[in-house]
C-alpha positions in Angstrom: 155.2 11.1 21.0 154.0 10.9 24.6 152.0 7.7 25.1 151.5 8.2 28.9 148.2 7.2 30.4 147.2 8.1 33.9 146.8 5.1 36.1 144.2 4.0 38.6 145.1 0.8 40.4 142.8 -1.5 42.4 144.7 -3.4 45.0 146.9 -3.2 48.1 149.4 -0.4 47.5 152.2 -2.5 49.0 151.7 -5.2 46.4 151.6 -2.7 43.6 154.6 -0.8 44.8 156.6 -4.0 45.4 155.5 -5.3 42.0 157.6 -2.8 40.2 154.5 -1.3 38.5 155.9 2.1 39.4 159.6 2.5 38.5 162.2 3.7 41.1 162.8 7.4 41.1 159.9 8.2 38.8 157.5 10.2 41.0 157.7 13.9 41.5 155.2 14.3 44.4 153.5 11.9 46.8 150.5 12.8 48.8 149.0 10.2 51.2 146.2 10.3 53.7 146.4 6.8 55.2 143.3 5.6 57.0 143.6 5.6 60.8 140.9 5.3 63.4 141.3 8.7 65.1 137.9 8.4 66.8 138.9 5.3 68.8 139.8 5.7 72.4 143.3 5.3 73.5 142.2 2.2 75.5 141.2 0.6 72.2 144.2 1.8 70.2 146.7 0.5 72.8 144.9 -2.6 73.9 147.0 -5.8 73.6 146.1 -8.1 70.8 146.7 -11.9 70.7 147.8 -11.8 67.1 145.7 -15.0 66.4 143.0 -13.2 64.4 143.8 -12.5 60.8 143.2 -8.8 60.1 141.3 -8.1 56.9 142.7 -5.5 54.5 141.3 -2.0 54.9 137.7 -1.6 53.6 135.9 1.6 52.9 134.8 3.5 55.9 136.6 1.1 58.3 139.7 3.3 58.9 142.0 1.2 61.0 144.5 -1.6 60.8 144.5 -4.3 63.5 147.2 -6.4 64.9 147.1 -9.9 63.3 148.7 -12.1 60.7 149.2 -9.3 58.1 150.7 -6.9 60.7 153.0 -9.7 62.0 154.1 -10.5 58.4 154.8 -6.8 57.7 156.7 -6.5 60.9 158.9 -9.5 60.0 159.6 -8.0 56.5 160.5 -4.6 57.9 162.9 -6.1 60.6 164.6 -8.7 58.4 164.6 -7.0 55.0 164.4 -3.2 55.7 167.0 -0.7 56.7 168.9 -1.5 59.9 167.7 1.7 61.6 164.1 0.9 60.8 164.4 -2.5 62.3 165.8 -1.1 65.5 163.0 1.5 65.7 160.2 -1.0 65.1 161.6 -3.4 67.7 161.9 -0.6 70.2 158.3 0.6 69.4 156.9 -2.9 69.8 158.7 -3.3 73.1 157.1 0.0 74.2 153.7 -0.2 72.6 153.0 -4.0 72.6 150.8 -5.8 70.0 147.9 -3.4 69.4 146.2 -1.4 66.7 148.7 1.5 67.0 151.6 -0.9 66.5 149.8 -2.5 63.6 149.3 0.9 62.0 152.9 1.8 62.4 154.2 -1.5 61.1 151.9 -1.5 58.0 152.9 2.1 57.3 156.7 1.4 57.7 156.9 -1.1 54.9 154.9 1.1 52.6 157.0 4.2 53.3 160.1 2.3 52.4 158.6 1.6 49.0 157.3 5.2 48.6 160.8 6.5 49.3 162.1 4.1 46.5 159.8 5.4 43.8 160.3 9.1 44.6 162.6 11.2 42.4 165.7 12.8 44.0 164.0 16.2 43.4 160.7 14.8 44.8 158.6 15.6 47.8 156.2 13.7 50.0 153.3 15.0 52.1 151.8 12.6 54.7 148.5 13.6 56.2 147.8 12.1 59.7 146.0 12.6 63.0 147.8 14.0 66.1 147.0 10.7 67.8 149.7 8.9 65.8 151.7 11.8 64.3 154.6 11.6 66.8 155.2 7.9 66.1 154.8 8.4 62.3 157.5 11.1 62.4 159.9 8.7 63.9 159.3 6.4 60.9 159.8 9.2 58.5 163.0 10.4 60.1 164.4 6.8 59.8 163.3 6.3 56.2 163.8 9.8 54.7 166.4 11.1 57.2 165.9 14.0 59.7 167.8 16.3 57.4 165.1 16.0 54.8 162.3 17.0 57.1 160.9 20.3 55.9 157.8 21.1 57.9 155.1 19.9 60.2 152.1 21.6 58.8 149.0 22.1 61.0 145.8 22.3 59.0 142.8 23.6 60.9 140.2 21.1 59.7 137.2 22.3 61.8 136.0 25.2 63.9 135.7 25.2 67.6 135.1 21.7 68.9 133.6 20.8 72.3 135.5 18.1 74.1 135.0 17.0 77.7 138.0 17.8 80.0 140.5 18.7 77.2 141.2 21.3 74.6 139.1 21.0 71.5 141.0 19.0 68.8 140.6 21.0 65.6 143.7 20.3 63.5 145.4 17.6 61.4 149.1 17.2 60.9 150.7 17.1 57.4 154.4 16.1 57.4 156.5 17.5 54.5 159.6 15.6 53.6 161.9 15.6 50.6 164.2 12.9 49.2 167.2 15.1 49.0 168.2 18.8 49.5 167.7 19.4 45.7 163.9 19.4 45.6 161.4 21.3 43.6 159.8 24.3 45.4 157.3 26.8 44.1 156.8 29.5 46.8 153.1 30.0 47.8 151.8 33.4 49.1 148.6 34.2 50.7 146.7 37.6 50.7 147.3 40.1 53.4 144.6 40.3 56.0 142.3 43.3 55.8 143.5 44.5 59.2 147.2 44.4 57.9 146.3 46.3 54.7 144.5 49.1 56.6 147.3 49.5 59.2 150.3 49.3 56.9 149.1 50.4 53.4 147.7 53.7 54.6 148.6 55.9 51.6 146.4 56.0 48.5 147.4 57.7 45.2 145.1 59.7 43.0 144.5 56.6 40.9 143.3 54.6 44.0 146.4 52.5 44.4 147.4 51.8 48.0 151.0 52.0 49.1 153.3 52.0 52.1 156.7 53.7 52.5 159.5 51.2 53.0 163.2 51.7 53.7 165.5 52.4 50.8 168.6 51.3 52.7 170.0 48.1 54.0 172.7 47.3 56.6 176.4 47.1 55.5 178.7 49.3 53.6 179.1 48.7 49.8 181.8 50.2 47.7 180.0 50.2 44.4 177.2 52.5 43.1 174.8 51.5 45.9 177.3 52.8 48.5 177.7 56.3 47.1 176.1 59.5 48.3 172.8 60.4 46.7 171.0 63.8 46.9 173.2 64.8 49.8 172.3 61.6 51.7 175.5 59.8 52.7 174.4 56.3 53.2 177.9 55.0 54.1 178.1 57.4 57.0 175.3 55.4 58.6 177.0 52.1 57.9 174.4 51.2 55.3 174.0 51.0 51.5 171.2 51.8 49.1 169.0 48.9 48.0 169.3 50.2 44.5 172.1 51.6 42.4 172.3 55.4 42.1 171.1 55.1 38.4 168.0 53.1 39.5 167.3 55.5 42.3 167.1 58.4 39.8 164.9 56.3 37.6 162.5 55.4 40.5 162.4 59.1 41.5 161.4 60.1 37.9 158.7 57.5 38.0 157.3 58.9 41.2 158.3 55.8 43.2 160.3 57.7 45.8 158.5 59.3 48.8 160.0 62.5 50.2 158.7 63.1 53.7 157.3 66.7 53.9 159.1 67.4 57.2 162.4 66.2 55.7 164.3 63.1 56.5 165.5 60.2 54.4 163.6 59.3 51.2 161.6 56.1 51.2 160.4 53.7 48.6 156.7 53.6 47.6 155.7 49.9 47.7 152.3 49.4 46.1 149.9 46.8 47.5 149.0 45.4 44.1 152.6 44.7 43.3 153.4 42.5 46.4 152.9 38.8 46.3 151.4 38.7 49.7 152.5 36.8 52.8 154.8 33.8 52.3 152.8 30.7 53.3 153.6 29.5 56.9 153.1 26.1 58.4 149.8 26.9 60.1 146.9 26.7 57.6 143.7 28.1 58.9 142.4 29.5 55.6 141.1 26.3 54.0 137.8 25.1 55.4 136.8 21.4 55.5 134.2 19.9 53.3 130.8 20.9 54.7 127.4 19.4 54.0 126.6 22.0 51.3 129.9 21.9 49.5 129.6 21.2 45.7 132.6 18.9 45.8 131.1 16.8 48.7 130.8 13.1 47.8 129.8 11.7 51.1 133.2 10.0 51.6 134.0 10.3 55.3 137.7 11.2 54.9 137.3 13.5 51.9 139.7 16.5 51.9 139.0 19.8 50.2 140.4 20.4 46.8 141.9 23.7 47.9 144.2 21.8 50.3 145.5 19.5 47.6 145.8 22.3 45.1 148.1 24.2 47.5 150.3 21.1 48.0 150.5 20.2 44.3 151.2 23.8 43.2 154.0 24.1 45.7 155.8 20.9 45.0 155.2 20.0 41.3 155.1 21.6 37.9 152.9 21.0 34.8 153.5 17.5 33.5 155.0 16.2 36.7 153.8 12.8 38.1 151.7 12.8 41.3 151.1 9.6 43.3 148.4 9.1 45.9 148.7 5.5 47.2 145.5 5.8 49.4 143.4 7.8 47.0 140.0 7.2 48.5 137.5 9.4 46.7 140.3 10.8 44.4 140.6 14.4 45.5 144.4 14.5 44.8 143.8 12.9 41.4 141.1 15.3 40.5 143.3 18.3 41.4 146.3 16.8 39.6 144.1 16.4 36.5 142.9 20.0 36.7 146.4 21.3 37.1 147.7 19.3 34.1 149.8 16.9 36.1 150.2 13.2 35.4 148.9 11.0 38.1 148.8 7.5 39.6 146.1 6.5 42.2 145.9 3.3 44.2 143.0 2.1 46.4 142.0 -1.2 47.9 138.3 -0.9 47.4 136.2 -0.9 44.3 133.9 1.7 46.0 136.8 4.2 45.8 137.6 3.2 42.2 134.0 3.6 41.2 133.7 7.0 42.9 136.9 8.2 41.3 136.0 7.2 37.8 132.6 8.9 38.1 134.2 12.0 39.6 136.8 12.4 36.9 134.2 12.0 34.1 131.8 14.4 35.8 134.5 17.0 36.3 136.5 16.9 33.0 134.6 15.2 30.2 135.1 15.7 27.3 138.6 17.0 28.1 139.7 14.2 30.5 143.2 12.9 29.8 143.4 9.2 29.0 143.6 6.9 32.0 143.5 3.2 32.6 142.1 1.2 35.5 144.5 -1.7 36.4 143.5 -4.6 38.6 139.8 -4.7 37.9 138.2 -8.0 36.6 138.8 -8.3 32.9 136.4 -11.2 32.2 133.5 -13.2 33.7 135.9 -15.6 35.4 137.8 -12.9 37.2 134.4 -11.2 38.1 133.3 -14.5 39.6 136.5 -14.7 41.6 136.0 -11.2 43.0 132.4 -12.1 44.0 133.6 -15.1 45.8 136.4 -13.1 47.6 134.3 -10.2 48.6 130.6 -9.6 47.8 130.7 -5.9 48.5 133.8 -5.3 46.4 132.0 -7.1 43.5 128.9 -4.9 44.0 131.0 -1.7 43.9 132.9 -2.9 40.8 129.7 -3.7 39.0 128.2 -0.3 39.7 131.3 1.2 38.2 130.7 -0.7 35.0 127.5 1.2 34.4 128.8 4.6 35.8 126.4 4.4 38.8 127.1 5.9 42.2 126.8 3.6 45.2 123.6 4.3 47.1 124.3 6.8 49.9 121.4 5.7 52.1 122.3 2.1 52.5 122.6 1.1 56.1 125.3 -1.2 57.2 123.9 -4.7 57.6 120.6 -3.8 56.0 119.3 -4.1 52.4 117.0 -1.4 51.1 116.9 -3.0 47.7 119.0 -0.2 46.3 122.7 -0.7 45.7 123.3 2.1 43.3 121.8 5.1 41.5 122.1 6.9 38.2 120.5 10.3 37.9 119.3 11.7 34.6 117.3 14.7 33.3 115.0 14.5 30.3 112.7 17.5 30.6 112.8 21.2 31.7 111.6 20.7 35.3 115.1 20.9 36.8 114.4 17.7 38.7 116.5 14.6 38.1 115.0 11.2 37.7 116.6 8.0 38.9 117.6 4.6 37.7 117.7 2.4 40.7 120.2 -0.5 40.5 120.4 -3.8 42.3 123.4 -6.1 42.0 123.4 -9.9 42.6 126.3 -12.2 42.6 124.5 -15.4 43.8 121.5 -17.3 42.7 118.6 -15.3 41.2 114.8 -15.9 40.8 111.7 -14.2 39.5 110.9 -13.0 43.1 114.0 -10.7 42.9 112.5 -8.8 39.9 109.1 -8.5 41.7 111.0 -7.1 44.7 112.8 -4.6 42.6 109.5 -3.5 41.0 108.2 -2.9 44.5 111.3 -0.8 45.3 110.7 1.3 42.1 107.1 2.0 43.2 108.1 2.8 46.8 110.9 5.2 45.6 108.9 6.6 42.7 111.8 6.0 40.4 111.7 5.9 36.6 113.7 2.8 35.8 115.1 -0.2 37.6 118.2 -2.2 36.6 119.0 -5.7 37.9 122.7 -6.6 37.3 123.5 -10.2 37.8 126.5 -12.5 37.6 124.3 -15.6 37.0 122.1 -15.9 33.9 118.4 -14.8 34.5 115.7 -17.4 34.3 112.9 -17.1 31.8 110.3 -16.2 34.5 112.7 -13.3 35.5 112.7 -12.0 31.9 108.9 -12.3 31.7 108.5 -10.5 35.0 110.7 -7.7 33.8 108.9 -7.4 30.4 105.6 -7.1 32.3 106.7 -3.9 34.0 106.3 -2.0 30.7 108.1 1.0 29.6 109.2 4.5 30.7 108.4 7.1 28.1 109.9 10.6 28.4 107.2 13.3 28.1 109.1 15.6 25.7 110.4 12.8 23.5 107.5 11.0 22.0 108.5 7.8 20.2 111.3 7.1 22.7 110.7 4.5 25.3 112.9 2.5 27.7 112.2 -0.8 29.5 111.1 0.0 33.0 112.8 -3.1 34.4 116.0 -4.2 32.8 118.2 -7.2 33.4 121.8 -7.2 32.4 124.4 -10.0 33.1 128.0 -9.3 33.7 128.8 -11.2 30.5 126.6 -8.8 28.6 128.3 -5.8 30.2 131.7 -7.2 29.1 130.2 -7.6 25.6 129.4 -3.9 25.5 125.7 -4.0 26.2 124.5 -0.9 28.1 121.6 0.2 30.3 118.8 2.0 28.4 117.7 5.3 29.9 117.5 8.9 28.7 120.8 10.7 28.4 121.5 14.2 27.4 124.3 16.1 25.6 124.9 19.9 25.5 123.4 20.5 22.1 120.2 22.4 23.1 117.4 20.3 21.7 114.7 20.3 24.4 113.0 23.1 22.4 113.2 21.1 19.2 111.7 18.1 21.0 109.0 20.3 22.5 107.9 21.7 19.1 107.3 18.1 18.0 105.2 17.6 21.2 101.6 18.7 21.3 101.7 19.6 25.0 102.8 22.9 26.5 106.1 24.3 25.3 108.9 23.8 27.9 111.2 26.7 29.0 114.6 27.0 27.4 116.9 24.2 28.6 119.9 22.5 27.0 120.0 18.8 26.4 119.5 16.1 23.9 118.2 12.6 24.2 120.8 10.1 23.0 
């Protein structure tokens, strides 16, 4: 019996990879889009760093590594413990580049690529998505770790349309490096549809049943001594130094089926190749047919480095099969995991921010419930003590983790350095208007007081939200409870008798104990009509949903 559970790790992927959580030679496909500050100027990327300042780990939306204690430590590990050729390369690069953000990025990537190579199966593939600013340096690392003979492609993905740039050509593409671990790798050919111009210029003939076709050659170069080299219908193929592409028996069969075209003016017969039977054009290494995520895209989550699902679907289909294991060690908002789930692959995702973990969990549930395959989150706080430790280490990480506990999305309108009083949002629908109502959430890890609840009440009134939730690590005071109780209840119009506290306070301890926020939820059982019949007001239009 298969007991596999998909895995979502919170933490530094280097620690997780080195910690033997992922066995050597167990992964079929790796896709990674490591964060890199492609918008920084070359002066910033290549500026010398003293190395005295300790560089923090990557945080969401801060897509760069900096030279500091962590980079210096990674450099030491790579040079002293890594392959000899990698040590030689990094020392040469440091001599050339100096101590700067670019060198930090390459060093931090080098130690991770060594571990990724270790966990990849002999039949496995890796796709590394990067920016042309650093791609030439990254390819050197890949050649050293994976070997130049296992380099398969440098794919150019046109990620945007025409781009205006001062005094240079518009940068419109990303680079995706495709490497394999050995020559014996899995490969599923991908084809794209012919362009309309090609169809009209090449498939010019149309049968009575509307099928388009083109006449193609029935012969190929070289003399054969079997059936395909014999004379057929007075056409001596050997005299031309060629042979038939089919045996004589199959040529007769094709002619009987009407698949041979005989030119009216005479000449050699040709094969009728139908458009609806061809696979299309074998996929090349320039991809300009997958647009980026735009502002109106359904899959858009507001994550700045989000890649389109079509891009990941192409990669996963080409280099894995159903049931294979896909790893994304920088999973961000989880596009690779979402596509892997849809294509029935097993998956492992790793990210260093609870913001990403929260977004991924919500995205998976939104996309696949109730058919979502079992998965576990590893590295999250498991009790109040570990939650307190997270809050002490990083207040923002604690906030994102807490929002994930109640399946809330981080507030998209929070400005860096400012507090709008809204840390997260839950949307719900409890009527037939088509408009979603909101639960506004505030998270506190430090001391709390009654004034916090009054402030949240003011935010609810300002935002015209239905319910407010105050999630706190510290126990609330009695005046806080009283202030919340005084806010009254939210009562859904079409569900008389159901009411929910308008201001709710939940502690982290209560969340661990299984207590939940109270707000209207719906399930696809079509009961708005039933609820409306019990309601004396106007009957709502047909809409599915049930209050839980």
